[in-house]
Biotite code that builds the C-alpha atoms (Angstrom):
import biotite.structure as struc

atoms = struc.array([
    struc.Atom([-15.301, 22.281, 29.559], chain_id="A", res_id=1, res_name="UNK", atom_name="CA", element="C"),
    struc.Atom([-13.129, 24.678, 27.679], chain_id="A", res_id=2, res_name="UNK", atom_name="CA", element="C"),
    struc.Atom([-10.486, 24.063, 25.052], chain_id="A", res_id=3, res_name="UNK", atom_name="CA", element="C"),
    struc.Atom([-7.581, 23.781, 27.509], chain_id="A", res_id=4, res_name="UNK", atom_name="CA", element="C"),
    struc.Atom([-9.388, 21.489, 29.873], chain_id="A", res_id=5, res_name="UNK", atom_name="CA", element="C"),
    struc.Atom([-10.495, 19.084, 27.068], chain_id="A", res_id=6, res_name="UNK", atom_name="CA", element="C"),
    struc.Atom([-6.985, 18.973, 25.520], chain_id="A", res_id=7, res_name="UNK", atom_name="CA", element="C"),
    struc.Atom([-5.372, 18.517, 28.966], chain_id="A", res_id=8, res_name="UNK", atom_name="CA", element="C"),
    struc.Atom([-7.890, 15.807, 29.833], chain_id="A", res_id=9, res_name="UNK", atom_name="CA", element="C"),
    struc.Atom([-7.177, 13.854, 26.676], chain_id="A", res_id=10, res_name="UNK", atom_name="CA", element="C"),
    struc.Atom([-3.441, 14.208, 27.248], chain_id="A", res_id=11, res_name="UNK", atom_name="CA", element="C"),
    struc.Atom([-3.751, 12.911, 30.845], chain_id="A", res_id=12, res_name="UNK", atom_name="CA", element="C"),
    struc.Atom([-5.914, 9.954, 29.855], chain_id="A", res_id=13, res_name="UNK", atom_name="CA", element="C"),
    struc.Atom([-3.236, 9.110, 27.200], chain_id="A", res_id=14, res_name="UNK", atom_name="CA", element="C"),
    struc.Atom([-0.575, 9.178, 29.944], chain_id="A", res_id=15, res_name="UNK", atom_name="CA", element="C"),
    struc.Atom([-2.625, 6.931, 32.197], chain_id="A", res_id=16, res_name="UNK", atom_name="CA", element="C"),
    struc.Atom([-3.138, 4.449, 29.422], chain_id="A", res_id=17, res_name="UNK", atom_name="CA", element="C"),
    struc.Atom([0.618, 4.420, 28.753], chain_id="A", res_id=18, res_name="UNK", atom_name="CA", element="C"),
    struc.Atom([1.289, 3.702, 32.373], chain_id="A", res_id=19, res_name="UNK", atom_name="CA", element="C"),
    struc.Atom([-1.112, 0.744, 32.336], chain_id="A", res_id=20, res_name="UNK", atom_name="CA", element="C"),
    struc.Atom([0.525, -0.481, 29.112], chain_id="A", res_id=21, res_name="UNK", atom_name="CA", element="C"),
    struc.Atom([3.954, -0.117, 30.677], chain_id="A", res_id=22, res_name="UNK", atom_name="CA", element="C"),
    struc.Atom([2.816, -2.052, 33.773], chain_id="A", res_id=23, res_name="UNK", atom_name="CA", element="C"),
    struc.Atom([1.611, -4.909, 31.527], chain_id="A", res_id=24, res_name="UNK", atom_name="CA", element="C"),
    struc.Atom([5.026, -5.047, 29.925], chain_id="A", res_id=25, res_name="UNK", atom_name="CA", element="C"),
    struc.Atom([6.750, -5.365, 33.308], chain_id="A", res_id=26, res_name="UNK", atom_name="CA", element="C"),
    struc.Atom([4.922, -8.488, 34.450], chain_id="A", res_id=27, res_name="UNK", atom_name="CA", element="C"),
    struc.Atom([3.874, -7.197, 37.857], chain_id="A", res_id=28, res_name="UNK", atom_name="CA", element="C"),
    struc.Atom([2.617, -9.392, 40.704], chain_id="A", res_id=29, res_name="UNK", atom_name="CA", element="C"),
    struc.Atom([-1.171, -9.603, 40.207], chain_id="A", res_id=30, res_name="UNK", atom_name="CA", element="C"),
    struc.Atom([-1.979, -9.576, 43.923], chain_id="A", res_id=31, res_name="UNK", atom_name="CA", element="C"),
    struc.Atom([-0.472, -6.099, 44.069], chain_id="A", res_id=32, res_name="UNK", atom_name="CA", element="C"),
    struc.Atom([-1.406, -4.485, 40.767], chain_id="A", res_id=33, res_name="UNK", atom_name="CA", element="C"),
    struc.Atom([-4.442, -6.195, 39.198], chain_id="A", res_id=34, res_name="UNK", atom_name="CA", element="C"),
    struc.Atom([-7.137, -4.341, 41.205], chain_id="A", res_id=35, res_name="UNK", atom_name="CA", element="C"),
    struc.Atom([-5.375, -0.976, 40.745], chain_id="A", res_id=36, res_name="UNK", atom_name="CA", element="C"),
    struc.Atom([-5.126, -1.429, 36.986], chain_id="A", res_id=37, res_name="UNK", atom_name="CA", element="C"),
    struc.Atom([-8.825, -2.464, 36.764], chain_id="A", res_id=38, res_name="UNK", atom_name="CA", element="C"),
    struc.Atom([-9.737, 0.651, 38.773], chain_id="A", res_id=39, res_name="UNK", atom_name="CA", element="C"),
    struc.Atom([-7.606, 2.811, 36.509], chain_id="A", res_id=40, res_name="UNK", atom_name="CA", element="C"),
    struc.Atom([-9.385, 1.260, 33.460], chain_id="A", res_id=41, res_name="UNK", atom_name="CA", element="C"),
    struc.Atom([-12.756, 2.077, 34.992], chain_id="A", res_id=42, res_name="UNK", atom_name="CA", element="C"),
    struc.Atom([-11.622, 5.609, 35.756], chain_id="A", res_id=43, res_name="UNK", atom_name="CA", element="C"),
    struc.Atom([-10.485, 6.081, 32.085], chain_id="A", res_id=44, res_name="UNK", atom_name="CA", element="C"),
    struc.Atom([-13.759, 4.777, 30.973], chain_id="A", res_id=45, res_name="UNK", atom_name="CA", element="C"),
    struc.Atom([-15.578, 7.300, 33.296], chain_id="A", res_id=46, res_name="UNK", atom_name="CA", element="C"),
    struc.Atom([-13.553, 10.119, 31.736], chain_id="A", res_id=47, res_name="UNK", atom_name="CA", element="C"),
    struc.Atom([-14.278, 9.008, 28.162], chain_id="A", res_id=48, res_name="UNK", atom_name="CA", element="C"),
    struc.Atom([-18.036, 8.802, 29.067], chain_id="A", res_id=49, res_name="UNK", atom_name="CA", element="C"),
    struc.Atom([-17.857, 12.420, 30.213], chain_id="A", res_id=50, res_name="UNK", atom_name="CA", element="C"),
    struc.Atom([-15.877, 13.610, 27.160], chain_id="A", res_id=51, res_name="UNK", atom_name="CA", element="C"),
    struc.Atom([-18.270, 11.870, 24.759], chain_id="A", res_id=52, res_name="UNK", atom_name="CA", element="C"),
    struc.Atom([-21.257, 13.307, 26.492], chain_id="A", res_id=53, res_name="UNK", atom_name="CA", element="C"),
    struc.Atom([-19.872, 16.840, 26.528], chain_id="A", res_id=54, res_name="UNK", atom_name="CA", element="C"),
    struc.Atom([-19.078, 16.642, 22.777], chain_id="A", res_id=55, res_name="UNK", atom_name="CA", element="C"),
    struc.Atom([-22.455, 15.232, 21.922], chain_id="A", res_id=56, res_name="UNK", atom_name="CA", element="C"),
    struc.Atom([-24.232, 17.947, 23.907], chain_id="A", res_id=57, res_name="UNK", atom_name="CA", element="C"),
    struc.Atom([-21.992, 20.898, 22.770], chain_id="A", res_id=58, res_name="UNK", atom_name="CA", element="C"),
    struc.Atom([-21.804, 21.433, 19.009], chain_id="A", res_id=59, res_name="UNK", atom_name="CA", element="C"),
    struc.Atom([-18.977, 23.865, 19.657], chain_id="A", res_id=60, res_name="UNK", atom_name="CA", element="C"),
    struc.Atom([-16.789, 21.012, 20.775], chain_id="A", res_id=61, res_name="UNK", atom_name="CA", element="C"),
    struc.Atom([-16.876, 19.129, 17.525], chain_id="A", res_id=62, res_name="UNK", atom_name="CA", element="C"),
    struc.Atom([-13.218, 19.960, 16.856], chain_id="A", res_id=63, res_name="UNK", atom_name="CA", element="C"),
    struc.Atom([-12.442, 17.488, 19.597], chain_id="A", res_id=64, res_name="UNK", atom_name="CA", element="C"),
    struc.Atom([-14.310, 14.464, 18.169], chain_id="A", res_id=65, res_name="UNK", atom_name="CA", element="C"),
    struc.Atom([-11.386, 13.092, 16.253], chain_id="A", res_id=66, res_name="UNK", atom_name="CA", element="C"),
    struc.Atom([-9.145, 13.211, 19.344], chain_id="A", res_id=67, res_name="UNK", atom_name="CA", element="C"),
    struc.Atom([-11.810, 11.498, 21.470], chain_id="A", res_id=68, res_name="UNK", atom_name="CA", element="C"),
    struc.Atom([-12.234, 8.872, 18.822], chain_id="A", res_id=69, res_name="UNK", atom_name="CA", element="C"),
    struc.Atom([-8.588, 8.289, 18.740], chain_id="A", res_id=70, res_name="UNK", atom_name="CA", element="C"),
    struc.Atom([-8.375, 7.924, 22.578], chain_id="A", res_id=71, res_name="UNK", atom_name="CA", element="C"),
    struc.Atom([-11.369, 5.607, 22.455], chain_id="A", res_id=72, res_name="UNK", atom_name="CA", element="C"),
    struc.Atom([-9.505, 3.393, 19.862], chain_id="A", res_id=73, res_name="UNK", atom_name="CA", element="C"),
    struc.Atom([-6.441, 3.397, 22.079], chain_id="A", res_id=74, res_name="UNK", atom_name="CA", element="C"),
    struc.Atom([-8.521, 2.514, 25.042], chain_id="A", res_id=75, res_name="UNK", atom_name="CA", element="C"),
    struc.Atom([-10.045, -0.414, 23.117], chain_id="A", res_id=76, res_name="UNK", atom_name="CA", element="C"),
    struc.Atom([-6.590, -1.655, 22.199], chain_id="A", res_id=77, res_name="UNK", atom_name="CA", element="C"),
    struc.Atom([-5.364, -1.356, 25.797], chain_id="A", res_id=78, res_name="UNK", atom_name="CA", element="C"),
    struc.Atom([-8.324, -3.539, 26.900], chain_id="A", res_id=79, res_name="UNK", atom_name="CA", element="C"),
    struc.Atom([-7.320, -6.099, 24.333], chain_id="A", res_id=80, res_name="UNK", atom_name="CA", element="C"),
    struc.Atom([-3.740, -5.986, 25.623], chain_id="A", res_id=81, res_name="UNK", atom_name="CA", element="C"),
    struc.Atom([-4.962, -6.305, 29.215], chain_id="A", res_id=82, res_name="UNK", atom_name="CA", element="C"),
    struc.Atom([-6.936, -9.510, 28.334], chain_id="A", res_id=83, res_name="UNK", atom_name="CA", element="C"),
    struc.Atom([-4.656, -11.520, 26.069], chain_id="A", res_id=84, res_name="UNK", atom_name="CA", element="C"),
    struc.Atom([-2.937, -14.614, 27.294], chain_id="A", res_id=85, res_name="UNK", atom_name="CA", element="C"),
    struc.Atom([0.424, -12.944, 27.271], chain_id="A", res_id=86, res_name="UNK", atom_name="CA", element="C"),
    struc.Atom([-0.781, -10.225, 29.763], chain_id="A", res_id=87, res_name="UNK", atom_name="CA", element="C"),
    struc.Atom([0.093, -10.687, 33.423], chain_id="A", res_id=88, res_name="UNK", atom_name="CA", element="C"),
    struc.Atom([-3.644, -10.104, 34.085], chain_id="A", res_id=89, res_name="UNK", atom_name="CA", element="C"),
    struc.Atom([-5.017, -12.310, 31.212], chain_id="A", res_id=90, res_name="UNK", atom_name="CA", element="C"),
    struc.Atom([-8.543, -13.517, 31.421], chain_id="A", res_id=91, res_name="UNK", atom_name="CA", element="C"),
    struc.Atom([-7.347, -17.029, 31.332], chain_id="A", res_id=92, res_name="UNK", atom_name="CA", element="C"),
    struc.Atom([-5.338, -16.506, 34.549], chain_id="A", res_id=93, res_name="UNK", atom_name="CA", element="C"),
    struc.Atom([-7.975, -14.240, 36.162], chain_id="A", res_id=94, res_name="UNK", atom_name="CA", element="C"),
    struc.Atom([-11.404, -15.284, 34.894], chain_id="A", res_id=95, res_name="UNK", atom_name="CA", element="C"),
    struc.Atom([-13.135, -12.844, 37.190], chain_id="A", res_id=96, res_name="UNK", atom_name="CA", element="C"),
    struc.Atom([-11.841, -9.932, 35.132], chain_id="A", res_id=97, res_name="UNK", atom_name="CA", element="C"),
    struc.Atom([-13.638, -11.186, 31.925], chain_id="A", res_id=98, res_name="UNK", atom_name="CA", element="C"),
    struc.Atom([-16.966, -9.530, 32.742], chain_id="A", res_id=99, res_name="UNK", atom_name="CA", element="C"),
    struc.Atom([-15.305, -6.216, 33.658], chain_id="A", res_id=100, res_name="UNK", atom_name="CA", element="C"),
    struc.Atom([-13.153, -6.046, 30.535], chain_id="A", res_id=101, res_name="UNK", atom_name="CA", element="C"),
    struc.Atom([-15.961, -7.159, 28.261], chain_id="A", res_id=102, res_name="UNK", atom_name="CA", element="C"),
    struc.Atom([-18.217, -4.482, 29.711], chain_id="A", res_id=103, res_name="UNK", atom_name="CA", element="C"),
    struc.Atom([-15.591, -1.855, 29.223], chain_id="A", res_id=104, res_name="UNK", atom_name="CA", element="C"),
    struc.Atom([-14.992, -2.819, 25.664], chain_id="A", res_id=105, res_name="UNK", atom_name="CA", element="C"),
    struc.Atom([-18.696, -2.853, 24.848], chain_id="A", res_id=106, res_name="UNK", atom_name="CA", element="C"),
    struc.Atom([-19.136, 0.593, 26.366], chain_id="A", res_id=107, res_name="UNK", atom_name="CA", element="C"),
    struc.Atom([-16.144, 1.902, 24.335], chain_id="A", res_id=108, res_name="UNK", atom_name="CA", element="C"),
    struc.Atom([-17.317, 0.426, 21.165], chain_id="A", res_id=109, res_name="UNK", atom_name="CA", element="C"),
    struc.Atom([-20.764, 1.938, 21.602], chain_id="A", res_id=110, res_name="UNK", atom_name="CA", element="C"),
    struc.Atom([-19.302, 5.348, 22.293], chain_id="A", res_id=111, res_name="UNK", atom_name="CA", element="C"),
    struc.Atom([-17.112, 5.224, 19.241], chain_id="A", res_id=112, res_name="UNK", atom_name="CA", element="C"),
    struc.Atom([-19.960, 4.066, 17.086], chain_id="A", res_id=113, res_name="UNK", atom_name="CA", element="C"),
    struc.Atom([-22.134, 6.905, 18.362], chain_id="A", res_id=114, res_name="UNK", atom_name="CA", element="C"),
    struc.Atom([-19.507, 9.557, 17.863], chain_id="A", res_id=115, res_name="UNK", atom_name="CA", element="C"),
    struc.Atom([-18.685, 8.267, 14.393], chain_id="A", res_id=116, res_name="UNK", atom_name="CA", element="C"),
    struc.Atom([-22.347, 8.212, 13.314], chain_id="A", res_id=117, res_name="UNK", atom_name="CA", element="C"),
    struc.Atom([-23.035, 11.609, 14.760], chain_id="A", res_id=118, res_name="UNK", atom_name="CA", element="C"),
    struc.Atom([-19.960, 13.465, 13.414], chain_id="A", res_id=119, res_name="UNK", atom_name="CA", element="C"),
    struc.Atom([-17.858, 11.480, 10.986], chain_id="A", res_id=120, res_name="UNK", atom_name="CA", element="C"),
    struc.Atom([-20.764, 10.436, 8.716], chain_id="A", res_id=121, res_name="UNK", atom_name="CA", element="C"),
    struc.Atom([-22.075, 14.009, 8.862], chain_id="A", res_id=122, res_name="UNK", atom_name="CA", element="C"),
    struc.Atom([-18.794, 15.190, 7.579], chain_id="A", res_id=123, res_name="UNK", atom_name="CA", element="C"),
    struc.Atom([-18.339, 17.454, 10.589], chain_id="A", res_id=124, res_name="UNK", atom_name="CA", element="C"),
    struc.Atom([-14.770, 16.286, 11.533], chain_id="A", res_id=125, res_name="UNK", atom_name="CA", element="C"),
    struc.Atom([-11.678, 18.095, 10.501], chain_id="A", res_id=126, res_name="UNK", atom_name="CA", element="C"),
    struc.Atom([-8.452, 16.350, 9.831], chain_id="A", res_id=127, res_name="UNK", atom_name="CA", element="C"),
    struc.Atom([-6.347, 15.918, 12.908], chain_id="A", res_id=128, res_name="UNK", atom_name="CA", element="C"),
    struc.Atom([-3.520, 18.385, 13.435], chain_id="A", res_id=129, res_name="UNK", atom_name="CA", element="C"),
    struc.Atom([-1.414, 15.679, 15.136], chain_id="A", res_id=130, res_name="UNK", atom_name="CA", element="C"),
    struc.Atom([-2.063, 11.943, 14.605], chain_id="A", res_id=131, res_name="UNK", atom_name="CA", element="C"),
    struc.Atom([-1.808, 9.424, 17.384], chain_id="A", res_id=132, res_name="UNK", atom_name="CA", element="C"),
    struc.Atom([1.368, 8.028, 15.835], chain_id="A", res_id=133, res_name="UNK", atom_name="CA", element="C"),
    struc.Atom([2.880, 11.516, 15.951], chain_id="A", res_id=134, res_name="UNK", atom_name="CA", element="C"),
    struc.Atom([1.832, 11.932, 19.484], chain_id="A", res_id=135, res_name="UNK", atom_name="CA", element="C"),
    struc.Atom([3.354, 8.588, 20.474], chain_id="A", res_id=136, res_name="UNK", atom_name="CA", element="C"),
    struc.Atom([6.586, 9.713, 18.712], chain_id="A", res_id=137, res_name="UNK", atom_name="CA", element="C"),
    struc.Atom([6.522, 12.976, 20.560], chain_id="A", res_id=138, res_name="UNK", atom_name="CA", element="C"),
    struc.Atom([5.923, 11.118, 23.805], chain_id="A", res_id=139, res_name="UNK", atom_name="CA", element="C"),
    struc.Atom([8.826, 8.702, 23.166], chain_id="A", res_id=140, res_name="UNK", atom_name="CA", element="C"),
    struc.Atom([11.241, 11.526, 22.314], chain_id="A", res_id=141, res_name="UNK", atom_name="CA", element="C"),
    struc.Atom([10.231, 13.459, 25.397], chain_id="A", res_id=142, res_name="UNK", atom_name="CA", element="C"),
    struc.Atom([11.128, 10.646, 27.760], chain_id="A", res_id=143, res_name="UNK", atom_name="CA", element="C"),
    struc.Atom([14.298, 11.089, 29.773], chain_id="A", res_id=144, res_name="UNK", atom_name="CA", element="C"),
    struc.Atom([17.085, 8.678, 28.669], chain_id="A", res_id=145, res_name="UNK", atom_name="CA", element="C"),
])
Protein backbone atom coordinates (compact mmCIF):
# COMPACT_ATOMS: atom_id res chain seq x y z
CA UNK A 1 0.00 0.00 0.00
CA UNK A 2 1.21 3.47 -0.65
CA UNK A 3 0.74 6.61 1.44
CA UNK A 4 -2.46 7.74 -0.26
CA UNK A 5 -4.12 4.33 -0.01
CA UNK A 6 -3.27 3.93 3.69
CA UNK A 7 -4.53 7.40 4.55
CA UNK A 8 -7.68 6.93 2.47
CA UNK A 9 -8.31 3.52 4.01
CA UNK A 10 -8.02 4.91 7.52
CA UNK A 11 -10.39 7.75 6.62
CA UNK A 12 -12.95 5.36 5.09
CA UNK A 13 -12.82 3.06 8.12
CA UNK A 14 -13.43 6.08 10.34
CA UNK A 15 -16.46 7.03 8.25
CA UNK A 16 -17.84 3.50 8.48
CA UNK A 17 -17.43 3.51 12.25
CA UNK A 18 -19.26 6.85 12.47
CA UNK A 19 -22.10 5.39 10.40
CA UNK A 20 -22.46 2.46 12.81
CA UNK A 21 -22.27 4.82 15.77
CA UNK A 22 -24.99 7.01 14.23
CA UNK A 23 -27.12 3.91 13.57
CA UNK A 24 -26.86 2.98 17.25
CA UNK A 25 -28.07 6.44 18.24
CA UNK A 26 -31.14 6.18 16.01
CA UNK A 27 -32.51 3.04 17.67
CA UNK A 28 -33.15 1.08 14.45
CA UNK A 29 -35.24 -2.10 14.24
CA UNK A 30 -32.87 -4.96 14.98
CA UNK A 31 -34.45 -7.32 12.48
CA UNK A 32 -33.42 -4.90 9.70
CA UNK A 33 -30.05 -3.60 10.92
CA UNK A 34 -28.41 -5.96 13.40
CA UNK A 35 -26.90 -8.37 10.87
CA UNK A 36 -25.69 -5.55 8.61
CA UNK A 37 -24.01 -3.76 11.51
CA UNK A 38 -22.32 -6.98 12.61
CA UNK A 39 -21.13 -7.55 9.05
CA UNK A 40 -19.78 -3.99 8.95
CA UNK A 41 -17.91 -4.55 12.23
CA UNK A 42 -16.39 -7.74 10.81
CA UNK A 43 -15.38 -5.89 7.65
CA UNK A 44 -13.74 -3.10 9.67
CA UNK A 45 -11.92 -5.75 11.68
CA UNK A 46 -10.68 -7.32 8.42
CA UNK A 47 -9.35 -3.95 7.22
CA UNK A 48 -7.60 -3.35 10.54
CA UNK A 49 -5.99 -6.80 10.34
CA UNK A 50 -4.67 -5.90 6.88
CA UNK A 51 -3.39 -2.49 7.97
CA UNK A 52 -1.66 -3.91 11.05
CA UNK A 53 -0.05 -6.68 9.02
CA UNK A 54 1.14 -4.24 6.35
CA UNK A 55 2.66 -1.93 8.95
CA UNK A 56 4.34 -4.78 10.79
CA UNK A 57 5.85 -6.15 7.58
CA UNK A 58 6.96 -2.80 6.08
CA UNK A 59 9.21 -0.71 8.26
CA UNK A 60 8.70 2.22 5.86
CA UNK A 61 5.07 2.39 6.98
CA UNK A 62 5.92 3.18 10.64
CA UNK A 63 4.60 6.70 10.19
CA UNK A 64 1.08 5.24 10.09
CA UNK A 65 1.30 3.27 13.34
CA UNK A 66 -0.14 6.04 15.47
CA UNK A 67 -3.10 6.45 13.10
CA UNK A 68 -3.81 2.72 13.07
CA UNK A 69 -3.55 2.61 16.87
CA UNK A 70 -6.04 5.46 17.07
CA UNK A 71 -8.46 3.70 14.71
CA UNK A 72 -8.06 0.48 16.72
CA UNK A 73 -8.94 2.38 19.90
CA UNK A 74 -11.98 3.91 18.21
CA UNK A 75 -13.02 0.45 17.00
CA UNK A 76 -12.73 -0.92 20.52
CA UNK A 77 -14.89 1.94 21.82
CA UNK A 78 -17.47 1.26 19.10
CA UNK A 79 -17.63 -2.40 20.11
CA UNK A 80 -18.32 -1.31 23.68
CA UNK A 81 -21.06 1.06 22.51
CA UNK A 82 -22.53 -1.74 20.41
CA UNK A 83 -22.78 -4.11 23.35
CA UNK A 84 -23.94 -1.89 26.24
CA UNK A 85 -27.48 -2.19 27.55
CA UNK A 86 -28.50 1.18 26.08
CA UNK A 87 -27.60 -0.02 22.57
CA UNK A 88 -30.44 -1.19 20.33
CA UNK A 89 -28.28 -4.28 19.75
CA UNK A 90 -27.19 -4.90 23.33
CA UNK A 91 -25.84 -8.28 24.34
CA UNK A 92 -28.64 -8.54 26.87
CA UNK A 93 -31.28 -8.18 24.16
CA UNK A 94 -29.31 -10.24 21.62
CA UNK A 95 -27.15 -12.78 23.50
CA UNK A 96 -26.10 -14.41 20.22
CA UNK A 97 -23.96 -11.34 19.45
CA UNK A 98 -21.87 -11.76 22.61
CA UNK A 99 -19.44 -14.25 21.09
CA UNK A 100 -18.91 -12.17 17.93
CA UNK A 101 -18.37 -8.87 19.78
CA UNK A 102 -16.10 -10.52 22.35
CA UNK A 103 -14.03 -12.07 19.57
CA UNK A 104 -13.71 -8.75 17.74
CA UNK A 105 -12.66 -6.96 20.95
CA UNK A 106 -10.08 -9.64 21.72
CA UNK A 107 -8.61 -9.38 18.22
CA UNK A 108 -8.51 -5.59 18.37
CA UNK A 109 -6.86 -5.58 21.79
CA UNK A 110 -4.23 -8.06 20.58
CA UNK A 111 -3.44 -5.95 17.50
CA UNK A 112 -3.13 -2.77 19.58
CA UNK A 113 -0.86 -4.51 22.05
CA UNK A 114 1.34 -5.90 19.28
CA UNK A 115 1.64 -2.54 17.54
CA UNK A 116 2.34 -0.73 20.80
CA UNK A 117 5.01 -3.22 21.80
CA UNK A 118 6.60 -3.20 18.38
CA UNK A 119 6.62 0.52 17.72
CA UNK A 120 5.65 2.66 20.71
CA UNK A 121 8.02 1.01 23.18
CA UNK A 122 10.78 1.08 20.59
CA UNK A 123 10.30 4.85 20.38
CA UNK A 124 9.64 4.71 16.65
CA UNK A 125 6.38 6.66 16.64
CA UNK A 126 6.27 10.29 15.74
CA UNK A 127 3.70 12.60 17.27
CA UNK A 128 0.43 12.71 15.34
CA UNK A 129 -0.06 15.61 13.01
CA UNK A 130 -3.82 15.54 13.65
CA UNK A 131 -5.33 13.92 16.75
CA UNK A 132 -8.55 11.93 16.68
CA UNK A 133 -10.29 14.74 18.57
CA UNK A 134 -9.18 17.19 15.89
CA UNK A 135 -10.32 14.76 13.15
CA UNK A 136 -13.72 14.42 14.84
CA UNK A 137 -13.97 18.20 15.05
CA UNK A 138 -13.11 18.50 11.39
CA UNK A 139 -15.70 15.84 10.58
CA UNK A 140 -18.38 17.63 12.57
CA UNK A 141 -17.67 20.98 10.94
CA UNK A 142 -17.70 19.44 7.45
CA UNK A 143 -21.22 17.99 7.87
CA UNK A 144 -23.90 19.82 5.95
CA UNK A 145 -26.29 21.73 8.22
